[in-house]
C-alpha positions in Angstrom: 6.7 -16.8 -13.4 5.1 -16.9 -16.8 1.8 -17.8 -17.2 1.4 -20.1 -19.6 3.6 -22.3 -20.5 3.1 -23.1 -24.1 3.9 -19.6 -25.1 7.1 -19.3 -24.2 8.3 -16.2 -26.2 8.1 -14.1 -23.5 9.2 -14.3 -19.6 7.7 -11.7 -17.2 9.0 -11.5 -13.3 7.9 -9.1 -10.8 10.8 -6.3 -10.4 8.7 -3.8 -7.7 5.1 -3.8 -6.5 4.1 -0.4 -4.6 0.9 -0.6 -1.9 -0.7 1.0 0.9 -1.7 -0.3 3.4 -5.9 -0.5 4.2 -7.0 2.2 6.7 -8.3 -0.4 8.7 -7.5 -1.7 12.4 -6.2 -5.4 12.9 -4.7 -5.4 9.0 -1.7 -5.9 9.9 0.0 -8.7 11.4 4.0 -9.9 11.8 4.5 -13.6 11.9 7.0 -15.6 13.3 8.5 -15.9 9.2 9.4 -12.8 10.2 7.0 -11.5 7.1 4.6 -9.1 7.8 1.1 -9.5 6.1 -1.2 -6.6 5.4 -4.5 -6.1 3.2 -4.0 -4.1 0.1 -7.7 -3.4 -1.2 -9.2 -6.8 -2.0 -5.3 -8.1 -2.0 -3.4 -9.8 0.8 0.2 -8.4 0.5 3.4 -9.1 2.1 6.2 -7.6 2.9 9.9 -8.4 3.9 10.9 -6.4 6.5 14.6 -6.5 6.3 14.4 -5.6 2.4 11.6 -3.3 3.0 10.3 -4.8 -0.3 6.4 -6.2 -1.4 7.0 -9.8 -2.1 3.9 -10.5 -3.2 0.5 -10.1 -3.4 -2.3 -12.9 -2.9 -5.3 -12.4 -4.9 -8.6 -14.6 -3.9 -10.8 -12.1 -2.0 -13.6 -10.4 -3.8 -13.9 -7.8 -1.2 -11.6 -5.2 1.0 -9.5 -7.1 3.3 -10.0 -5.8 6.4 -7.6 -8.2 9.0 -5.1 -10.6 8.6 -3.5 -13.3 11.3 -0.3 -15.4 11.3 -0.4 -18.4 12.2 1.9 -19.0 14.0 2.2 -15.4 14.8 5.1 -13.7 16.5 3.8 -14.5 19.8 4.2 -18.2 19.1 7.6 -17.7 17.1 9.3 -19.6 19.7 7.1 -22.7 19.2 7.9 -22.4 15.2 11.4 -23.3 15.1 10.6 -26.5 13.5 7.8 -25.6 11.1 8.9 -25.8 7.3 4.9 -24.2 6.6 3.4 -21.1 8.3 -0.2 -20.2 7.5 -2.1 -17.1 7.6 -5.4 -15.9 8.0 -7.1 -13.3 6.1 -10.7 -11.6 6.4 -12.4 -9.3 4.2 -15.5 -6.8 4.1 -17.7 -9.0 3.2 -17.5 -11.8 6.0 -15.1 -14.3 4.0 -11.9 -15.8 6.0 -9.4 -17.6 3.4 -6.6 -19.8 4.8 -3.1 -19.6 2.8 0.3 -21.4 3.2 3.6 -20.4 3.0 6.2 -23.3 2.2 9.3 -21.7 3.7 11.6 -23.8 1.8 10.5 -22.4 -1.5 8.7 -19.2 -0.7 6.0 -20.5 -2.8 2.2 -19.7 -1.8 -1.1 -21.3 -2.0 -4.3 -20.8 -1.0 -5.7 -24.0 1.2 -9.2 -22.9 1.6 -12.0 -20.2 2.5 -13.8 -21.1 5.7 -17.6 -22.6 4.8 -19.1 -20.6 7.3 -19.0 -16.8 6.9 -19.9 -14.0 8.7 -22.9 -12.3 7.4 -20.8 -8.9 7.6 -17.0 -7.4 7.8 -14.5 -9.5 9.7 -13.8 -6.9 12.5 -10.2 -9.2 14.3 -9.1 -12.5 13.6 -6.8 -13.8 16.7 -5.3 -17.2 16.4 -3.0 -19.5 19.5 -0.6 -22.2 19.0 -1.9 -25.4 21.4 0.7 -27.5 20.0 3.3 -27.5 16.8 0.3 -29.1 14.7 -2.2 -27.4 16.6 -3.9 -24.0 16.6 -7.2 -22.3 18.0 -8.5 -19.0 16.3 -11.3 -16.9 16.6 -13.3 -14.5 15.0 -15.6 -11.7 14.9 -17.7 -9.4 12.9 -19.7 -6.8 13.3 -22.9 -9.3 12.2 -22.8 -9.4 16.0 -20.8 -13.5 15.9 -18.1 -14.8 16.9 -17.0 -17.9 15.7 -14.2 -20.4 17.2 -12.0 -23.0 15.4 -9.8 -25.7 15.3 -7.0 -25.7 12.6 -4.9 -29.3 12.7 -2.2 -28.5 11.1 -0.5 -31.3 8.6 2.4 -33.0 10.2 3.4 -34.5 7.4 4.7 -32.8 4.0 2.2 -33.0 1.9 -0.7 -33.0 4.2 -3.9 -31.1 3.9 -5.1 -29.3 7.2 -8.5 -30.0 8.9 -10.7 -27.6 10.1 -13.3 -27.8 12.7 -16.2 -25.1 14.0 -15.8 -25.3 17.8 -18.3 -22.6 18.7 -20.6 -19.8 17.4 -21.1 -17.2 20.4 -24.0 -14.6 19.3 -23.0 -11.4 21.1 -26.3 -9.6 20.5 -26.3 -5.9 19.1 -23.5 -4.3 20.2 -20.6 -5.9 18.0 -17.2 -7.3 19.5 -14.4 -5.8 18.0 -11.5 -7.3 19.5 -10.3 -10.7 20.8 -7.4 -12.6 22.6 -7.1 -15.9 23.3 -5.3 -18.1 25.8 -4.9 -21.4 27.4 -5.3 -20.9 31.3 -2.2 -21.7 33.2 -2.0 -24.8 35.6 -5.0 -26.1 33.7 -4.3 -28.0 30.4 -8.1 -28.6 29.3 -9.0 -25.2 29.1 -8.9 -21.9 27.5 -9.9 -18.2 27.8 -11.5 -16.2 25.5 -11.6 -12.4 25.7 -13.7 -9.9 23.6 -14.6 -6.7 23.6 -16.3 -4.2 21.7 -19.2 -1.1 21.4 -20.0 -2.1 25.3 -16.9 -1.2 26.8 -17.0 -4.2 28.9 -14.4 -7.0 28.1 -16.4 -10.4 28.2 -14.5 -13.7 29.2 -15.5 -16.8 27.7 -14.1 -20.5 29.3 -13.5 -23.2 27.3 -12.2 -26.4 26.7 -10.4 -27.5 23.6 -13.2 -29.5 22.5 -15.4 -26.4 22.3 -18.5 -25.2 24.4 -17.4 -22.1 25.2 -19.6 -20.5 27.9 -19.5 -17.0 29.4 -17.6 -16.4 32.6 -17.8 -13.0 33.3 -17.4 -8.9 32.6 -14.7 -7.1 33.6 -16.1 -3.2 33.8 -13.8 -0.5 33.6 -12.9 1.5 30.4 -15.7 4.3 29.7 -15.1 3.5 25.8 -15.1 0.8 23.0 -12.5 -1.5 23.4 -10.3 -1.9 20.9 -7.7 -3.7 22.0 -6.9 -7.0 23.9 -3.5 -9.1 24.5 -3.5 -12.3 26.9 0.6 -12.7 28.2 1.9 -16.0 28.0 2.4 -17.6 31.4 5.9 -18.4 30.8 7.4 -16.1 33.5 10.1 -17.0 35.1 8.7 -16.8 38.9 4.9 -17.0 38.4 3.4 -20.2 36.3 -0.1 -19.8 37.8 -1.2 -16.2 36.3 -1.7 -15.0 33.4 -2.1 -11.2 31.9 -4.2 -9.4 30.2 -3.9 -5.7 28.5 -6.8 -4.1 27.3 -6.8 -0.6 25.1 -10.1 1.7 24.7 -11.5 4.9 23.0 -11.0 6.4 26.6 -7.3 6.8 25.7 -6.3 4.9 28.9 -4.5 0.8 28.8 -5.6 -1.4 32.0 -3.4 -4.8 32.7 -5.6 -7.4 34.8 -4.1 -10.2 36.2 -5.9 -13.8 36.4 -4.3 -15.7 39.2 -5.2 -19.6 40.2 -6.9 -19.5 43.7 -5.3 -21.1 46.3 -1.6 -20.1 44.7 -2.3 -16.4 45.5 0.5 -17.0 48.6 2.9 -19.3 47.7 6.5 -18.1 46.9 5.3 -14.6 47.4 6.3 -13.5 50.8 6.6 -9.9 52.2 8.4 -8.6 48.7 5.2 -9.6 46.8 2.3 -8.1 49.4 4.6 -4.8 49.3 4.2 -5.0 45.4 0.5 -5.5 45.7 -0.3 -2.5 47.4 1.9 0.0 45.9 0.5 -1.3 42.3 -3.2 -0.8 43.3 -4.5 -4.2 43.3 -7.9 -3.8 43.0 -9.6 -7.3 43.1 -12.2 -8.1 40.6 -14.7 -10.6 39.6 -13.8 -14.6 39.8 -13.3 -16.6 36.6 -14.4 -20.5 36.7 -13.4 -22.9 34.3 -13.9 -26.5 35.6 -12.6 -27.5 38.9 -10.3 -24.5 38.9 -11.2 -20.7 39.7 -9.0 -17.5 38.9 -9.3 -14.4 41.0 -8.8 -11.3 38.2 -8.1 -8.0 39.6 -6.8 -4.7 37.9 -3.4 -4.7 38.3 -2.5 -1.3 36.4 -3.9 1.6 34.3 -1.5 3.0 32.0 -2.2 6.8 31.3 -0.1 8.5 28.4 -1.6 8.9 25.0 -3.7 11.6 24.1 -6.1 10.0 21.3 -7.8 6.7 21.0 -5.3 3.5 21.7 -6.3 1.5 18.6 -3.7 -1.5 19.7 -1.7 -3.1 22.6 0.5 -5.8 22.4 2.8 -7.7 24.7 6.5 -8.5 22.8 6.9 -11.8 22.0 8.8 -14.4 24.9 12.4 -14.1 24.7 15.1 -17.1 25.1 16.4 -17.0 28.9 19.2 -19.9 28.2 22.1 -20.6 26.3 20.9 -23.8 25.0 17.8 -21.8 23.6 15.0 -23.9 25.2 14.2 -22.1 27.7 11.6 -18.8 27.3 10.0 -16.6 29.4 7.4 -13.7 28.7 9.3 -10.5 28.7 6.9 -7.8 31.3 6.8 -5.2 28.3 3.6 -3.8 26.0 3.8 -1.8 23.3 0.8 0.2 22.7 -0.4 2.8 19.2 -2.5 5.3 19.1 -4.4 7.8 17.0 -1.8 10.6 18.9 0.9 9.2 16.1 2.6 7.9 18.8 3.5 4.5 20.0 4.7 3.7 23.4 6.5 0.9 25.3 5.6 0.2 28.9 7.6 -1.9 31.3 7.8 -1.9 34.9 9.9 -0.4 37.0 12.3 -3.0 38.9 12.0 -1.3 42.5 8.3 -0.7 42.8 6.3 -2.8 39.7 4.8 0.4 38.8 4.2 0.3 35.0 5.8 3.1 33.5 6.2 4.5 29.5 9.6 4.0 28.6 9.9 4.6 25.2 7.8 6.6 22.9 8.4 6.9 19.1 6.2 8.5 16.1 5.5 12.6 16.8 2.5 14.1 18.8 1.2 15.3 15.4 -0.8 18.0 14.4 -1.6 17.3 10.3 -1.9 13.8 10.0 -4.0 11.4 12.0 -2.6 8.5 13.6 -1.5 4.6 14.3 -4.1 2.0 13.9 -1.8 -0.4 15.3 1.1 -1.3 16.2 3.3 -4.4 16.1 6.2 -6.5 17.5 9.4 -8.1 15.4 9.3 -11.8 16.5 12.6 -10.8 18.3 11.4 -7.7 20.2 14.3 -5.7 18.7 11.7 -3.9 16.0 8.4 -2.2 16.2 6.0 -1.5 13.0 3.0 0.9 13.2 0.6 1.2 10.5 -1.1 4.4 10.0 -4.1 6.8 8.7 -1.9 7.8 5.3 -1.9 4.2 4.5 1.7 4.1 5.3 4.0 2.1 7.7 6.6 3.3 10.4 9.3 0.7 11.5 11.8 1.3 14.4 14.5 -0.7 15.4 16.8 -0.6 18.5 20.2 -0.3 17.5 21.2 0.6 20.7 24.2 -1.8 22.5 23.7 -1.0 26.2 20.9 1.2 26.3 17.9 1.2 24.0 18.1 3.8 20.6 15.2 3.6 18.1 15.9 4.7 14.9 13.2 4.9 11.8 14.1 2.5 9.0 13.0 2.1 5.4 9.6 0.4 4.9 7.8 -0.2 1.7 4.7 2.5 0.6 2.5 3.2 -1.8 -1.2 4.5 -2.6 -4.1 4.0 -0.3 -6.8 4.6 -3.1 -6.8 3.5 -6.4 -4.0 4.6 -8.7 -5.6 6.1 -12.0 -2.2 6.8 -13.8 1.4 6.6 -14.3 4.1 8.2 -16.2 7.8 7.5 -17.2 11.0 10.1 -16.7 11.9 10.9 -20.5 14.9 8.4 -19.9 13.5 6.1 -17.4 14.9 7.0 -14.5 12.1 7.2 -12.6 8.1 6.8 -12.6 5.4 9.3 -11.2 2.1 7.8 -10.4 -1.4 9.8 -9.5 -3.8 8.5 -7.0 -7.7 9.0 -5.6 -5.4 9.3 -2.7 -4.4 13.1 -3.7 -1.3 12.3 -4.1 1.5 12.0 -6.2 4.6 9.9 -6.2 7.8 9.3 -7.7 9.2 5.7 -7.4 12.7 4.7 -8.6 15.4 2.2 -8.7 18.1 3.2 -5.9 21.6 1.8 -7.0 23.0 0.7 -3.6 26.9 2.4 -4.1 27.9 0.0 -1.7 27.3 -3.2 -3.1 29.6 -4.0 -5.8 27.4 -5.8 -8.4 24.4 -3.5 -10.0 22.3 -4.1 -7.2 19.4 -1.8 -6.7 15.9 -1.7 -5.4 13.1 0.1 -6.4 11.7 2.8 -3.5 9.4 5.7 -3.4 11.6 8.6 -3.4 9.8 11.9 -3.7 6.0 12.8 -2.9 5.8 16.0 -5.7 2.2 16.7 -5.1 0.2 16.1 -1.3 -3.0 17.9 -2.7 -6.9 18.5 -1.5 -8.7 16.6 -4.9 -8.2 13.2 -5.9 -6.2 13.2 -9.2 -6.7 11.7 -12.1 -4.1 12.1 -14.4 -0.3 12.8 -15.4 1.7 13.7 -18.3 5.6 13.9 -17.8 7.1 16.9 -20.3 9.5 15.1 -22.7 12.5 17.2 -24.4 15.3 19.0 -22.5 15.3 21.1 -19.9 14.6 20.8 -16.0 11.9 17.7 -15.5 8.6 19.0 -15.1 4.9 17.1 -15.0 1.4 18.2 -15.8 -1.0 16.8 -13.6 -4.9 17.1 -13.4 -7.2 16.4 -10.6 -11.1 16.8 -9.8 -10.5 20.6 -10.2 -10.9 22.8 -14.0 -7.1 23.8 -13.9 -4.4 21.5 -14.7 -0.9 22.1 -12.4 2.5 22.2 -13.7 5.7 21.3 -11.4 9.1 21.9 -11.9 11.7 19.5 -10.1 13.4 21.5 -7.2 17.3 21.3 -6.9 17.1 19.1 -3.9 15.2 16.3 -6.2 17.8 16.8 -9.4 20.6 16.6 -6.0 18.8 13.0 -4.7 18.6 11.8 -8.3 22.3 12.2 -8.8 22.9 9.7 -6.2 20.2 7.4 -6.2 21.4 6.6 -9.8 25.4 6.9 -9.3 25.5 8.5 -12.5 24.5 12.2 -13.7 23.4 11.3 -17.2 20.0 13.0 -16.6 20.3 15.1 -14.0 23.9 17.1 -14.7 25.0 19.6 -12.5 24.9 22.3 -15.9 20.8 21.7 -15.8 21.2 22.0 -11.6 23.1 25.6 -12.0 19.7 26.9 -13.6 17.6 25.6 -11.3 17.0 28.0 -8.6 14.4 26.2 -6.6 15.5 24.3 -3.3 11.8 22.8 -2.9 8.4 23.5 -2.0 6.0 24.2 0.8 2.2 22.8 1.3 -0.3 25.7 1.3 -3.0 25.6 4.4 -5.7 24.4 1.6 -3.9 21.6 0.2 -3.9 23.0 -3.6 -0.8 25.2 -4.2 2.7 24.5 -3.0 5.0 27.6 -3.1 9.0 27.6 -4.5 11.6 27.7 -1.7 14.5 29.3 -3.0 17.8 28.9 -3.1 18.7 31.8 -1.8 16.1 33.2 0.6 17.6 36.4 1.0 16.8 37.7 -2.3 14.1 39.2 -2.7 11.4 37.1 -5.0 9.3 38.8 -7.5 6.4 36.5 -5.9 6.7 38.1 -3.2 4.7 41.1 -2.2 6.9 44.2 -1.0 5.6 43.9 2.9 5.8 39.8 3.2 9.3 40.7 3.3 8.4 42.2 6.9 6.5 39.5 8.7 9.3 37.1 9.2 7.0 34.0 10.4 5.1 34.5 6.9 8.7 33.5 5.3 9.9 30.9 7.5 9.3 27.6 5.4 7.7 24.9 6.9 9.7 22.3 4.5 13.2 21.2 4.9 14.1 20.3 1.1 17.2 18.3 1.1 19.7 15.7 -0.6 18.8 12.5 0.4 21.5 9.6 0.7 19.3 6.7 0.9 15.6 6.3 0.3 13.6 8.7 2.2 11.4 7.2 5.0 7.8 8.3 5.1 7.9 11.6 7.7 10.0 12.7 4.9 8.0 12.2 2.3 5.2 13.5 3.6 6.7 17.1 3.9 9.9 17.8 2.6 9.8 16.5 -0.9 7.1 18.5 -2.8 7.6 19.8 -6.0 7.0 23.8 -6.5 4.1 24.7 -8.8 4.9 26.7 -11.9 2.1 27.0 -13.9 -1.2 26.8 -13.7 -3.8 26.0 -16.9 -7.1 27.4 -16.9 -9.6 26.4 -19.3 -11.9 22.8 -19.3 -15.4 23.9 -17.9 -15.0 20.2 -15.4 -12.5 17.9 -13.9 -9.8 17.2 -15.8 -9.5 13.3 -17.1 -7.0 12.7 -19.2 -3.0 14.1 -20.2 -0.8 13.6 -23.0 2.6 15.4 -24.2 4.4 14.5 -27.6 7.8 13.0 -27.7 9.6 16.3 -28.7 8.3 18.1 -25.7 6.5 20.9 -27.5 2.8 20.6 -27.0 0.9 19.0 -24.0 -3.2 17.9 -24.1 -5.7 17.7 -22.3 -9.3 16.3 -21.5 -11.5 17.1 -19.1 -15.4 14.9 -18.0 -18.0 15.7 -20.3 -21.3 15.2 -21.1 -21.6 17.3 -24.3 -19.5 18.4 -26.9 -18.7 21.7 -26.4 -17.1 20.6 -23.2 -15.6 17.5 -24.4 -13.2 19.1 -26.8 -9.3 18.6 -26.3 -7.1 21.9 -25.3 -3.7 22.0 -26.6 -1.5 24.0 -24.8 2.5 25.3 -25.7 5.5 23.7 -23.4 6.7 26.8 -21.8 4.6 29.9 -22.6 2.1 27.6 -21.5 -0.6 29.4 -24.1 -3.6 27.6 -25.4 -3.1 27.3 -28.6 -6.0 24.8 -29.7 -9.2 23.3 -28.9 -10.0 20.5 -31.1 -13.8 19.6 -31.5 -14.8 15.3 -32.2 -16.3 13.9 -29.4 -19.8 14.4 -27.6 -18.7 12.7 -24.3 -15.6 12.6 -21.7 -12.2 11.8 -23.9 -10.6 8.9 -22.1 -7.7 8.8 -23.5 -5.4 10.6 -25.6 -1.7 9.8 -27.6 1.2 11.3 -30.0 1.8 9.6 -32.5 5.7 8.8 -32.3 6.3 11.2 -35.3 4.2 13.7 -33.1 2.1 14.6 -36.3 -1.1 13.1 -35.4 -3.1 12.8 -31.9 -5.5 10.0 -31.4 -8.1 10.4 -28.9 -10.6 7.4 -27.9 -13.6 8.5 -25.9 -17.4 7.2 -23.7 -18.8 7.9 -26.8 -17.2 4.8 -28.5 -15.7 6.9 -30.9 -11.8 7.5 -31.7 -10.7 10.4 -33.5 -7.2 10.9 -35.2 -5.8 15.0 -35.9 -3.4 16.2 -37.7 -0.9 18.3 -36.2 1.5 20.9 -37.8 3.4 23.5 -36.6 3.6 26.5 -38.1 5.6 28.9 -36.4 7.0 29.1 -33.6 4.2 29.9 -31.3 1.5 28.7 -34.1 -0.3 25.0 -34.3 -3.0 23.9 -36.8 -5.0 21.1 -36.5 -7.4 19.6 -38.8 -9.8 16.6 -37.9 -8.5 13.4 -40.0 -10.8 11.0 -38.8 -13.9 9.9 -36.5 -15.2 6.6 -36.6 -17.7 4.8 -34.0 -15.1 2.4 -33.3 -16.3 -0.2 -30.5 -20.3 -1.0 -29.0 -19.0 0.1 -25.8 -16.8 3.1 -24.1 -13.6 3.2 -25.9 -11.0 3.0 -22.5 -7.9 3.4 -24.0 -5.8 3.6 -27.3 -1.9 3.1 -28.5 0.2 3.8 -31.2 2.4 1.5 -33.1 5.7 2.9 -32.5 7.1 1.9 -36.1 4.1 3.5 -38.1 0.7 5.3 -38.7 -1.6 1.9 -37.0 -2.7 1.8 -33.9 -5.0 -0.1 -31.0 -8.1 0.6 -29.0 -9.3 -1.6 -26.2 -12.9 -1.0 -25.3 -15.6 -2.3 -22.2 -17.1 -4.6 -25.3 -13.3 -6.8 -24.1 -12.4 -6.5 -27.7 -8.9 -4.7 -28.8 -9.0 -3.2 -32.5 -5.8 -2.4 -34.9 -6.6 0.4 -37.0 -4.2 1.7 -39.9 -4.3 5.4 -41.3 -4.2 5.1 -44.8 -2.2 7.0 -47.5 -5.3 8.7 -48.5 -6.2 10.2 -45.1 -8.6 7.4 -44.3 -8.9 4.9 -41.3 -9.2 1.2 -42.2 -9.9 -1.3 -39.4 -6.6 -4.1 -39.8 -8.1 -6.6 -37.3 -9.7 -7.7 -33.9 -8.2 -9.2 -31.2 -10.0 -12.7 -30.5 -12.8 -11.3 -27.5 -11.0 -11.0 -23.7 -12.5 -12.0 -20.7 -13.4 -8.8 -19.3 -13.6 -5.0 -20.3 -10.4 -3.6 -21.7 -9.1 -0.8 -20.0 -5.5 -0.2 -20.5 -3.2 -1.1 -24.0 0.3 0.1 -24.2 2.2 -0.7 -27.8 5.9 -1.0 -27.8 8.0 -1.8 -30.9 10.8 -5.1 -30.9 11.7 -5.2 -34.5 11.7 -2.0 -37.3 12.5 -3.7 -40.0 9.6 -6.7 -39.9 7.2 -4.0 -38.7 6.9 -6.3 -35.0 5.9 -5.3 -31.5 4.3 -6.4 -28.1 1.1 -4.5 -27.1 0.2 -4.5 -23.6 -3.7 -5.6 -23.0 -4.7 -5.0 -19.0 -8.7 -5.8 -18.0 -11.1 -4.8 -15.3 -10.1 -8.1 -13.6 -6.7 -7.0 -13.0 -5.4 -9.8 -15.5 -2.4 -8.3 -18.0 -1.7 -10.3 -21.2 0.7 -9.5 -23.7 0.4 -9.9 -27.5 2.7 -9.9 -30.2 1.8 -8.0 -33.4 3.5 -8.0 -36.8 2.0 -5.4 -39.0 2.8 -5.5 -43.5 0.1 -5.0 -45.6 -2.4 -7.1 -42.9 -1.7 -7.3 -39.1 -1.0 -11.0 -37.7 -1.4 -11.2 -33.9 -0.7 -13.9 -31.1 -0.8 -14.3 -27.4 2.6 -13.7 -26.3 2.3 -14.7 -22.8 -0.7 -14.2 -20.1 0.7 -13.2 -16.7 0.5 -15.2 -14.0 -2.3 -14.2 -11.8 -0.3 -13.9 -8.6 1.6 -11.2 -10.7 -0.9 -9.2 -11.4 -3.9 -6.6 -10.3 -7.2 -7.9 -8.6 -9.1 -4.7 -10.0 -8.7 -2.4 -12.7 -5.8 -2.1 -14.6 -6.2 1.6 -15.0 -2.8 2.3 -17.0 -0.3 0.5 -18.8 3.3 2.1 -19.7 6.7 0.8 -21.5 9.9 1.9 -19.5 12.2 3.6 -22.3 10.6 2.6 -25.7 13.3 3.9 -27.9 15.6 1.6 -26.7 13.4 -1.2 -26.7 14.9 -2.5 -30.2 18.3 -2.7 -29.0 17.8 -5.2 -25.6 15.8 -8.5 -25.0 15.0 -7.2 -21.5 12.5 -4.4 -21.3 10.1 -3.3 -18.2 6.4 -2.7 -18.1 5.1 -0.7 -15.4 1.0 -1.2 -14.6 -1.3 0.4 -12.0 -4.5 -0.5 -10.6 -7.5 0.3 -8.8 -6.1 -2.3 -6.3 -3.7 1.0 -5.2 -1.0 -0.9 -6.7 1.9 0.5 -9.0 4.1 -2.6 -10.5 7.2 -3.2 -12.6 7.7 -6.2 -14.6 10.7 -7.5 -16.4 9.9 -9.0 -19.6 12.2 -10.9 -21.1 11.8 -11.5 -25.2 13.5 -15.0 -26.2 
């Protein structure tokens, strides 16, 4: 999967992708392929619900992805048994819609085409139906007030091309439509119905033929707020083939079921039982829809009240098999709804009375977080998926045998805003990432103890910090003792966090080994977990033995028992935690605050011995741009290094900790010598400062084998420098110009004797390259590999970091982590040949 075949020195494979879901309605689609698609910033991400892993991200959109829709979707899974290729539509905030093709045989994706006629504003909904095995009709709507209807003819032979034609363009006026649903009219093969709803609180029904010409047929007025979701059932019920049902949901918190029945068939096969059901189900007659020579009576079948907030989505359960031969299917009378009240409900009619009831509720009526943007059925109807305000997925599976029993399942997770920084634990057991979504997350490989092989899969296993400010930088404390990290956000203080006992024990289980989380370390840790504060700023510790009076509490606090009851329940996880556990129960306690900077924190770095932390903040003057040095343990400020006049963008200690390199927006780098004179004393001296690039310098990295370093800049260049014996710094070389601004660098050693290493280069366009560097009297460089675009980020790469760089010489397989503005955290296997 490496990019350029001629540069076969290095092979690259994707190991893990963590990404959050764009927080918008209609963004998620579960396909007949049993894969789920969702927009993550400008990429379309695909995940497999069985493995809870993101399989790939599809680059192509130039704006945030708003909606995705599979062809065939779960509704048409019963028609898709023979298909060897599935298709996916995705729309973005610029109005562009792209068609993708997935070949099931080799799991390969390709971009088929971009729709020629794009909307002028963001796409808000795409819906599609399979008319036959090779023919699909789909519609798209946008905030520009237009609705397009398209026909897509799928290739009948391998290697054939898709044919696309626009059937109709509808203008809906100044109040845009945000929900669409298409259906074939029952008992009338040639006609279709398109339902649309939006900001005018009405459901508009349009009739059209397969060839196009959709005309407005009638309006359904009943909802008192915006229509948010519409879905037609399929006319394959056992008893009624001449009617279909339309379910609608709205911001008025209600769900309505409408029945469309072919006129003249109202009395067929119905008898007295049906009449009685009609009266009980409060059958209210509505308008008549005329389509060609047929007409349909529309009536309100039911009104479902149960949600306590806006209902963002409703969806009919996909058709299920009724015969042993798997040839006949029927439409289950079952609807899934998802609401902003953070619950999903399944509604079904009662057997005797036919009155629709809520039979299953999942999620929790939550006081703290906003709720769900959408809910989806799995193709077999045994699992339901929600995506929510926190960019997270929630999956429940029906594991009951005779009775329904819905259990939460593992899902992929990740940040829902730009990821600003990443850092590896000192022995590489886990990775910490921080983001503008105001969270700090820990991702780690979880070894499957049940499996005989060394199989491991990556998951988010803790969320140590949930903050009230965007987080910009993080540094993990190296050296001995408990696991600690320092985080810097859009505030003037840096905060130090310490691993609680629940995390150490969880990591022991995750790694199936006790090397880095020994029992003697656990004995010293008296803190079990942490609680969130009201403002979401400080996190208070929960002690192992809460009966003991802790020095942090006031004497009076103990009297008020309500105050001392913790909300969080820190537990040791025996398998990767799910979203609700991550959101509340995996916080780390904050142990120190580092006061000193005059502006928001921007970058942090820890030395390799774990004795010093360097920090910088956003700055527009030399005074504010100073780098502060903090002593680990006492957390005293032991140095203020002045060299720059604007924000210091990145800092790094040399491998022997004798020097600190800093680069800045002022286009200069500076190198300081750092000496520890006593136990508490640190002496430092500016060794060199030089204007190195024509634009901002975003990143820097030391050669692990010496005193050479690389700098990368917005001027699209990477330069290699050497600190000479006489303490001067000279430029050794400039790499060939890159295609975009260089935003991230990370240098790893491969062979100490020949002073050879790999330099990872990340760019503003999301691409990553590895360069092989050999440093002697002069420097030699050549491109080792250019990552395939399907492996790369789709927006700026913010940080690159090698796992366990000390062990890089011993093994041919290394791991590189990256994070970017596209909400993604990625881990790659890099195999040197």
